[in-house]
N, C-alpha and C positions, 0 to 999 in steps of 0.2 A: 931692432924690430919694434914695431908699434902695435899697440892694442887700442881698441875702441874704448874711450873713457866714459861712454854713455852720453856724450854731448855732441858727438860727431867728430871730436878731435881724437888724438891718439897720444900714447905715452910709452916709454921704454921701461923695461925692468931694470933693476940695479945691476943685473948681471949681463945685460945686453941681450938676454934671451926673451923670446915671446912669453907673455903671461897668459895663463888660461883662466877664464872667468866663469864662475858658476852662476849662469843666468838664473837658474831656478832658485838658488839661495838668495840672490838679490831680489828676485820677485817676491820670495817669501818674506824677506825683511820689509820690503815696501808695503806688502799687504798688511802685515801686523802694525806697521807704522800708521797706515791709513785707518785701520780699525781703532787705533788709539786716538788719532786726530779727530775722527768722527764720533768719538765717545761711545762706540759700540760696546766695548768692554765694560765701561761704567754702567751702561744701560743693562747689560747682562747681570752684573752684580746687583744692581738696584732691583731689577725684576725678580731675581731669585729670592733675595732676602725679603722683599715685600710680599711675594707669593707665599713664602713659608709663614710669615706673620698672619696673612689673611686666612690661611688654612687653619692655623692653630686657634685663632679667635673664633672662626666660624664653627669649628668643632666643639667649642665650649658654649658659645652663645645660642646657636640654632636649636639645640635640644631643649633649652630652657623655654623656648616659645613653641614647642611641639612641632618643630619642622620635621617633614618626612625624612626617613633615613637616606633616601637617594640624593637629597639636596647637597650635603657636604661632599659626597663623591662627585657630583656633577661639577661643583666648584673646582675641585682638584683637576678634573679632566679639562675644563675650559682654560684654566691657568696654564696647564701643560701645552695645550694646543696654541695658546696665545704667545708662547715664548718666541717661536720662529717669526711670526709677523712683526713682533716688537723689534727683533734684531734687524730685520729687513728695513723696517721703517726708520730706525736710527741710522742706518747706512745711507739710505736714499735721501733723507730730508735733513735740513739744518734749520735751527731756530734763529731767526733774524729779528731786528726791531720791527720789520714789516710783517712778521708772522712766519709760518713754515714755508720754506722754499726748497726745491731740489738742490742738492749740494753742488751740482755742476753749473747751476745758474747763479751761484754766489761768487763774486770776485774775491780772491784771497785777501785783498786789503780791507774788504768790508765784512769778512767773516768774524763772528763772535763765538766761534766754537770753543776757544780757551775759556772764555767766561762761563759758557754753559757747562763745561767740564768741571770748573770749580764749584758751580752751584750743585751739580750732581754729586760731587764728592761730599758736600755738606749734607745733601739729602741721604746719601748712603750712611753717613755717620748717624744721622737722626734715626733712620730706620733700624740700624744695628742696635742703637741704645734702646729703642722700643722693643726689639726682639729679645734682648737680654733681660729687660725689665719683665716682659711677659714670661720668659723662661723661669725667672726667679719666683714670680707670682704663682705660676703653675706648680712649681716644685714645693714651695713652702706653704701655700694656701689652698690651691685647688686640689692637689693630690691627696693631702690628708682628709679633705672633705669628701673626695670620691671614695676613699677607703672606708670612712665612717658611714657613708651612704650605702656602700656595698654590704657592710656588716648589718646595717639597719634593714636593708631590703631582704637579707637572708633570713631574718627572724620569721618563723612560721606565724602567720596571722590567724589568730584564733577566731577573728570575726569573719573569716572567709567562708565559714560553714553556711550552706543554704539550710535555713532552719526547717526541719521536718516537723509537720504538725503533730506527729506521733512520737516525738523525741522527748526524753525524760531523764531527769537526774534525781536519784534518791539521796537526799542529803543526810548527814549524820543525825540520829535521833538524840534528844536530850535525856540525860539520866536524871530522873527525879527521885531516885532512891536516896535514902539517907547515907548509905555506904558508898563512898566514891569508887570502891573496887567494882561495883556493879556496872561501871562504865564499859568494861569489856563485854559484859553480857548485853548491854544496850547496843553496842556496836555490832555484835553478832546478829541481833534481831534485824537491824537495818540492813546488814549485809545479805542476809538470807532473802529479804524482800527484793533487794536489788538483783540477787542471783536468779530468783524466780522470773522476774520480768525480763532479764537479759536473754532468756531462752525463747522469747516470743519473737519470731522473725518479722512480724508486722510492726514492731517497735524499734526505735533507735535508743539504746540505753547506754549512758555514760558509765564507764567502769569504776570499780570501787576506789582505786587509788586516787583518782582525780577528785571524787566527791568528798573523801575523808578529810580534805584540807579545810573544809568550811565547817568550823567547829560549831557544835550545837550549843545553844544557850547564849551565843554571842548575837549582837545585832547584825542581821544579815540582810543585805540588799539583794532581794531575790531576782530582780530584773538584771542587775549587773552580773550576778552569778550565772544566770541563764545565758547571758551573752558570752561570758568567758567560756562556758562549756558548750555553747552552740545548741541549746535545747529550747523547746517551747514551754515545757512543764517541769515543775519540781515537786517533790514529795517531802514534807516535813513531818516530824512526829516526836513522841516522847515515850519513855518506858519507866514505869514505877513498879518496883519489886518490893514486896513486904511478906516475909515468912513464905507461905506456899501460895501466895496470890500474886497476880501481875496485872497491871493496867497498861494497855498500849493504845495510844492515840495516833492516828495518821490522817493527813489531809493532802489532797491533790490541788495544786495551784497552777493556773495559767499565768506564767511569769511575764507574758507580754502585756497583760493588762491588770495583773494582780487580782484576778477573779478566783475565788475559791470554788472549785468544781465539785469537790466531794470531801467528806470528812466522816470518820467513824471512831468510836471509842469501844474498846474491848476490855471487859472485866472478867477474868477467868482464873482458873487454877493455873499454877506455874507450869504444870505438865502440859497444858494446852497451848503453850506459847508457840509451838511450831505450827499448830493449826491456824493460829492467828496470823502468822506470817503468810501462809498460803491464802487465807481469806483476803488479806489486804492486797496481795498481788493480783488476785482475780478481780477484786473490786476496781482497782486502778485500770487494769486492762479493759474492763467493761466500759468504764467512763471514757477511755480513749478510743472506744469502738475498734479495738484490735481484734483481728481474727485469730482464734486459737484452734490449732489442729488438735486432734485427740491426743497425740503424743506430747504436745506442749502442755495441755491441760493436766495430763498425768504427771509430767515433770514438776509442775507447780505444786501439785498436791503431795509430792514425795517429801517425807520428813527427813531431815539430815541425821537425826539421832533421837533416841528416847531418853537420853541421859543429859539433864541440864548441866551438871557439873562438867561432863566431858565437852559439852558445847562451849562452855566458858573457857576451858583450857585451850580448845581449838582456836577460839577467837583471839586469845592472848598470843598464841603461837603465830597466827597469821599476821598480826600486827608487826611482829619482829621480822618474820621472813620476807614479807613483801616490802619492807622499807630498806632493803639492802641497796646501797648505792656505791659511790666512789670511796666511801670511808675505809680507812686502813684497819678498822676494827669490825668489819663485816662478818668475819668468821665466827666470832663469839656470839653474835646475834643469831646466826644460822644454827649453831650448836644448841643454843638455849631454846630455839624454836623446836628443834628435833626432840629435845627432852620433854617439852610440854605436849607435843603430839603423841609421844609414846605413853605419857600419862593418860591422855584422853582415850587412846585406843585400848589401854589396859582396862578402862572402865567400860568401853563399848567397842569390841573388836569389829563390829559391823558398821562402824562410822566411816562411810564411803569417802566423804570429802576430806576427812583427816588422813586417810591412806593416800589420796592424791597429793595432798599438801606435803606429806612426809616424803613421798617419792621426789617431789620437786626440790625439797631441801637437801636430801642426800645427793641428788644429781648435781646440784649447784656446788656443794662442797667438793665433789669429785672433779667436776669440769674446771673449776677455778684453781685447782692444784692445791687446795688446802689439805685435802686428804685423797690424793689420787691413787687409791689402793683398790685391788680387786674386792676387798671386803666392803668398802664403802659403796662401790658400784653394785655389789650383790644386795646390799640393804635397799638400794633404790629399786632394783629389779623385783625384790620380794614385795615391796609396797605396791608396785604396779600390778603384779599378779594378784595380790589381795584385792585391789580395786576391781579387777576384771571378774574375780569370783563373785563379788558383791553385786556388780551391775555391768554385765558384759556388753550391753548395748549403749551405755552412757557415753556421751561425747567427752566428758571429763576423763574417762578411763582411756579413751583413744588419745586425748591430748597428753596425758601423763606418759603413755607409752611413746608417743612421738618425742617428747622431751628426753626420755630415757635413751632412746635410740640415737638421738642427736648428740646429747651430752656424754653419754656413756660409751658409745661405740663409733661416733661420727658416721653413722649409717644414714646418709642423707636421703637416699631414695625411699627406704622404708619409713623414715620419719615423715617425709612429705606425704606419703600415702596415708599415714595415720592422721595427719593434720587435715587432709581432705575429708576423711570420715568425720572427724570432730567438727568440722565447719558446718555440717548438715544440721546438727542439733545445738550448736553454739554460735548463732549468727552474730551476736554482739560481743564476742570474746576477743579482745585485742591480742591475746596471746597467740592466736592462730597466725595473725599477720606478723607479730613480733618474731616468732620462731621461724617462720618462712623467710623473714628478712635476715635472721642470723645465719641460716643455712646458705642463702645466696651469698652472703658476705664471706663465709668460710670457703665457698667454692670460687671466690674471686669475682663473682657477679655483683660488683659493688653498686651499680646503679639500680639494679633490681632490688637489692637489699635496702637501699635508701627508700625506694617507693613503698615497700612493705612496712618499713618502720614508720614512715609518714602516715600510712593508713592506720597503723596501730595507735599513733598519737591522735588521730581524729576521734577514735573511740575512747581514748583515755588521755585527753589533752593536757592533763596536769600530773602525769605520771613521771616522777623524778627519774626512775630507773630507765624507762624507755627513752626519755629525752636525753639522758646521759649516754645511752647506747647510740642514739642518733648522732650525738656529738662525737663519739668515738669513730663512727663511720666517716664523718667529715675529716677527723684527724688522720685516719688511715689514708684517705685520699689526698691529704695535704691541702684541703680546702679550709684554711684556717679562719677565714672571715665567716664562713658558715658555721664552723665549730663555735666560734665566739658568740655568734648570734643565737645559737641553740642554747648555749650556757646562759646567755642573758635571759632567755625565756625561762630557764630553770630558776634563775635568781628573781625573776618577776613573780614567781610562785612562792619562793622562800628566800627572801632577800639576804638573810643572815647565814645561809648555809656555807660553812667554811670550806668544805671540800670543793664545792663548785666555784667559789671565789678563787681558790688556789689553782684549779685546773684551767679556769679561764685565763688567768694571768700567765700560766705556763704555755698557753697557746702562742703568746707573743714571743716567748723564748724560742719555741719551735720555729715560728714563722720568720722572725727577724733577728734572732740571736740577741734579743733585748731582755735582760734579766731584771731591769729596774721595776717594772710593774709587779713581778712575782715577789721580789724582795720586799717591796712596800706592803704587799698584801699579807705576806707571812708576818712581818713586823706588826701589822695592825691586828691580826688574829691573836698573836702572842700577847699583845698588850691589852686588848679589849675582851678576849675570850680565851684565857689561858687553858681552860679545861679542854678546849678543842685542839690544842697543839698536837697531840698524838695523831689525830685524824689527818693532819696535813704535814706531818713530819717527813713523809716520803717525798713530797714535792719540795719541802724545805731543803732536804739533803741534796736533791738534784740542783737546786738553785745555788747552794753553797759550793758544790763542785764546779758549776759553770763559772762562778766568780772567783774560783781558787781561794776560797775562804776556809782555811783549815779549821779554825776555831768554830765557825758557824756550822760546818759539816759535823764536827764532833758533838756539838749540842743537839743537832738534829737527830743523830743516831741515838743519843741518850733518850731523847723524847720519843723516838720510834719504839723503843722497848722491844716487846715481842712481836710487833707488827712487821710488815715487809714493805719494800719499795720495788719498783719495776713496772713493766707494762705487760699487757695481755696476761699470759700464764707463767711468765718467767719472773718469779718473785724471789727477791734476795733478802736475806736476814741482815740485821744490823751488824752482826759479826763479820759477814762478808763485806759489808760497806766499810768497815774499818780497814780491811785489807786494801780495798780500792782507794781509800783516802790516803793510806800510807804510801801507796805507789805514786799518787799524785804529788805527795810531799817529798818524793825521792828518798824515802826511808826504807831501803830494801830489807833490812833486818826486821823491822816492825811489820812490814807487809808480809814477809815470809812467815812470821810467827802467827799473824792473824789468819792467814789462809790455812796454815797447818792446824790451827785450833778448830776450824770448821770442817775440815775434810772428812774426818771420821763420821761425823753426823750426817754429812751429805751422802756419803757412801752408803749409809744405812737407808737413807731415803730412796736412793737409786735401787737398792736391793729389794725394797718394799714396792717400788713403782718401776719395774724394769722396762716397761713399754712406754714410759712418759718422757718425751723428748726434752721438755724444759728442765726436768730434774737432772738428766744426763748432761745437759748443756751447762748447768751451774757447776757440776763436778768438773767439766772440762775447763771452765774458767778458773776454778780453784787450782787445778793442776798446772794450768798455764802460768798462774801467779807464783806457783812453787817451782817453776822451771822444769817441770816434768813434761818435756816436749812431746815425746812419742805418745804417752798416755793421753795428753790433752788433745792432740790431733785425732787420735783414734776415737776418743769419746765424742768430740764435736761432730765427726763424720757420722757416728751412730745417731746422735741427736737429730741431725738433718734427715737421716733415713727414717727415723721414727715419726717425724712430723714434717713431711714434705709439703711444698706449696700446693701440690695437687690435692692434698688431703685437707689442709687447713691453710688458707691463703695468708691470713694475717700472722698466725703463729709460725707458719713455715718461713715467712719473710724474716721474722725475728730470729729464727735459728740460723739463717744465712748471715744476718747481721752479726750475731755473736760468733759465728765461725770466723768472720773477718777479724774480730777482736782477738780471739784465741790465736789465730795465725800471726797477728801483729805482735802479741805479747811474747811469742816464742821465737820471733825473729824471721818468720817466713813472710817477708814484706810483699813479694810478688803475689803469693797466694791470698794474702789479706786484701790487697787492692783488687784482685779479681773478684773475690766474694763481695767486697764492699760495692763495687760497681754494679754487680748483679742486684744487691739489696736496694740500691738507690733507684733502680729502674722499676722496682715493685712497689705497689701501695703498701704502706706499713708505718711503723712508729719512728723510723729513721727520719731525721729532719735536718734542715740546714743549721739551726741553732745548736742542736746536740753535737753534730759533727764539728762545728766550728769551735765549741766551747768545752765540751766534756773531756775529762782526762782519759777515758777509755782509749781515745784515738791518738794520744801523744806520740807513740812510736812511729806514726806515719806522717806527722807534721813536717812540712818542708819539702816533701816529695811532690813534684809538679803533678803527678797523677792523682794524688790525694787532693790537692788543692783544686784540681779540675772537677772532681766529684763534688766537693763542697760547693763550688760555684754553680754546678748544675742544679742544686737544690735551693739556691738563693732566691729570695722573693723577686718576682719579675715586676718591672715597672708596669703600671696599669696602661691599657691601650688608650691612645689619644683619640 
């Protein structure tokens, strides 16, 4: 039998049987051969690589020239549309020495298609080299610059304020007394003047914490200070105290042109110092043509106390209490402040401001877990009630009650209602927005929380504590660039603050699992400022664990002393840290001994604080470390119940995270991974760096499910 050989002839099969030909297969082969001959495939490759390169370069270059956002997208669309015409063009036409001609019009012997193909191969190689070069340039040069720009752009800009003509900052007064101890008295005089002015709704007054950083007696550039604080006017002054006499000098300056608008000198008996404060506040308000309501005028004339010694004790306490920040030794400052306030109130039980400050200090000790006992909460409540008995209509009393309801009972609705009442008579008090922000954050309303904290910063732009809380909000949201930027702002205020330096470097551990900046920062602090080592020992310990540096971790725990490490309200002792370190070093006997040594003390804490989830959580971790499986699982379930996410979003997420650790330590891997996946989806302190590096998670390493969770928190490449 014969078959058609495609040329009009025929051939037989080797078996003598007819052969069947797949015409479609031969046509397919011929088609792809023709695509190759006509360089269509080369053109497709060249077009795609070239288009990718054009898109990448356009995305980088066009924004530099202020091109509209639609232009890069338009380029992508046009290149996509152009692909099909380019392929058709390369099929239909051939390049000849005489120019472009239709392929069918070129005789085979005169075709230069092979030469064109070789040229196109060289062009593809060149474009690929350019593309690889751009890729390397983008990864190692442009991407770091974009990240740096992101950090820079996230820094809140103090110059953004629209300067209000009736805005003012009362700077620290100079102590002209011979006794340096009178500095606290001088600060108190300045603070009362500021407090009086802040009650005037027609004024914008910068809060105490921000202005106290501009030390009196130093050479001060008033125009620069006013720009940093976003105000038009500043008040300067001095206080000189001798025996039972006092001289107070105050002057109002328009910082925009350095014009002195008003000045007054008061020479009076020491007992009249409080009347002087009121007179100065009213004089300044008059000069700024501020409208005073009868209630505001009455508030300005209200004297804080009749006892000068009590006033000085109160001023000392306020300095201690309001300077609480990231430091590991904050608790002792709070306790010392409480002691001073009690002394002030012993002298004058009717000292309203001291009662409010005392309530704040007790509530802070309670809410941060330093002393989360019913007794401490009751002390805060008693101070609040005493304040209401003294001045039931005062905004400060309602603010104190709002703080107590929030910190003592997590009663968000009633706290917000009290804050709204306080707002009516405290128009310039940043604490209104600060605590509104904290409540929103606890409820999981993180964006609203950020907005309120940013508003608080506008009224108190150089407040360490509020800026640090703003940084914590960014940390919880895993917005590490913004966290670093906010901490940079804190460092611009106080460049040598060791705690902020350490937490800024820790953000890079959280973000990118990079311990080098943190280790270098800790080494620098230990070398140049050894007395600050304890205040950063908690972060040093975390860094040493992440680097599996047993010796460094032991030194950090020694430096930690009686202070604690941890996040939010779950604070661990150095003794617990030694158990964790021994687990990391695979020394089971030492770990067991360390956990056994701290269990009895932790059990006492739980008995004293039975409704406090973090305390129960720590006991669960200790029992997990001791191999007490059933007790540990029961306790951690109870901890989660005591502090659910619905009640406290950030601390509740921490309870879920620690429940994963407890389950992992007692061998319940599936339960651990289930809880860990849940924690990773929630805003919180769990981070890529901590999961990747810290020994808490060693029992889960190698499990693909664990590695997937780690990857889910890894830093994402910035958008091109």
